[in-house]
N, C-alpha and C positions, 0 to 999 in steps of 0.2 A: 504494500500500500504506500503510494507516494504521499509525502507530507510536505505541505507548503505553508510557510508563514508569509502571509500577504499583508503588507503594511503600507500605510500612508506615510510618506516622507522618506528622504534619503539618509542613509547612515554613512557617515564619513569614516575613513580609516581611523582607528584608535582602539582603546582598550575594550569598548563594548563590542565592536566588530570582531576583534580577536577572540573574545570569549564566545560569541555566537558561532564563529567558524569552528572553534575547538569543540564545543558541545555537539554541533551538528555532524562534525566528522566522527566523533565518538558514537553518536546515534546511528550513523550510517554503518559503521563497523559492527556494532553490537546488534543492530536491528536487522541486518541483511538475512541472517539465519532464521529470523522470526517472521520474515515476510513484511518487514517494515523498512521504508526508505525507497529511494533516496529522499533526503530532506533538503529543502532549499528555501531561501528568503527571496521573495519577489517584492519589489517596491513600486508604488505608484505615487505620482505627485500632481496635485492640482495647481498648476501654474497660473490659472486664471482667477483663483481665489473664490471659487463657487461654494465653499462651505461644505457641510456634511453631505448634502445631496450630490454635489459634484464628486466628492471623494467616494461616496457610495457607488456612483455609476462607474467610476474608474476601477474600484475594487471588484464590482460585479462582472465587468468585462474580462477581468483577469482570472476569474474562477473557472476551473475546468468543469465541463458539463457533468452533472451527476455527483459532484463532490459533496461529501459531508462537510457542513460548515460549523465551525466553532467560533463564536464571537467573543473577544475579550472585552468584558464590561464589568464595571464596578458593582452592578446589580446582579451579576451572574452567580452561578452556583459555586460554592466553596467545596473543593474536593481534597481529600488526602492524596498523597502521591500514589499509593497503591490503588485507590479508586480511579485516579486518572489513568493509570496503566491499564486497568481492567476495561475502562471505557474505550481506550484505543484498541485493545485486543478484541473487544466486541465488534467494533466497526470492521476490523480486519477479518475476523471470523465470519462476518456476514457478507464478505465478498466486496467490501467497499474498495474501490480502486484509488480514490483520492480523498485525502483529508486536508482541509484548509482551515488554518487559524487566521482570523481576521483581526487586525489591529487598526483602529480608526485614527483619525487625526486628533488635534488638540481638543475638539469638542465631542469626541467619541464616534461611534458608528452611526450611520444614517439609520433612522428608525425603521424604514422599510427593509433595509438589508438585515438589521438586527432581528426583525420579525421572521425572516427566512432561515435563521440559524437553527441548526439541529440542537445546539446547546449553547448557552452563554456561560462563560467561565470567568470567575473572579479570582484575583490573587490577594484578596482581602479587602477590607473596607477602606483602606487608604488608596489614594490615586497614585499611580507610579508613572514616572516619565516613560514615554513610549519606547525609548531606546533601552531602558532597563527592563521593560516588559518583554521585549524581544529576547534579552539575555535570560531572564527568568524562565520564559517559555522554552527556550532552547535547552536549558539545563533540565527542566522537567521532562522534556522529550527523551533526553538521554537517560535520566533516572527511570523513566517508564520502561524503556527498552532493557535496562539493567534489571529492573524488578521482574519483568517477564522472562528474562533469561536466567533468573535465579542467581545473578551475580551479587557480590557482597557490597556494591556501592551504596545501596540504600540500607541504612541501619535503623530507620525510624520504627 
């Protein structure tokens, strides 16, 4: 199952990008035997300043047809790492070919796109910078593949 982090905004070279690249490389290595991956980050940018609706349209156009959609949203579901891993495995086991995680711009996801998500996921009640949300999601994807593989990375 291919995994895409689809985000509004461009991430420049730096420590966040290095962390994302590292975690997604680890995810690809550990997930391959589990039927997970490859994983990639795809970015869209609303250069005309059209707000959430314009960002939503750009995100929507980049989503592979038939993909399961997970929107990152502060009002979303709080999951433990093992529950997150189980949810990913459930999509994989159901034959899902693509899993897309959506990260909106500064004002969040467009309400229409958010309503189409199969799940809304929250990293807690605090609002996180979008670049850190990408890092945290990348790490949780790697953690999920480690949990599913029975590796000792997750000790929670």
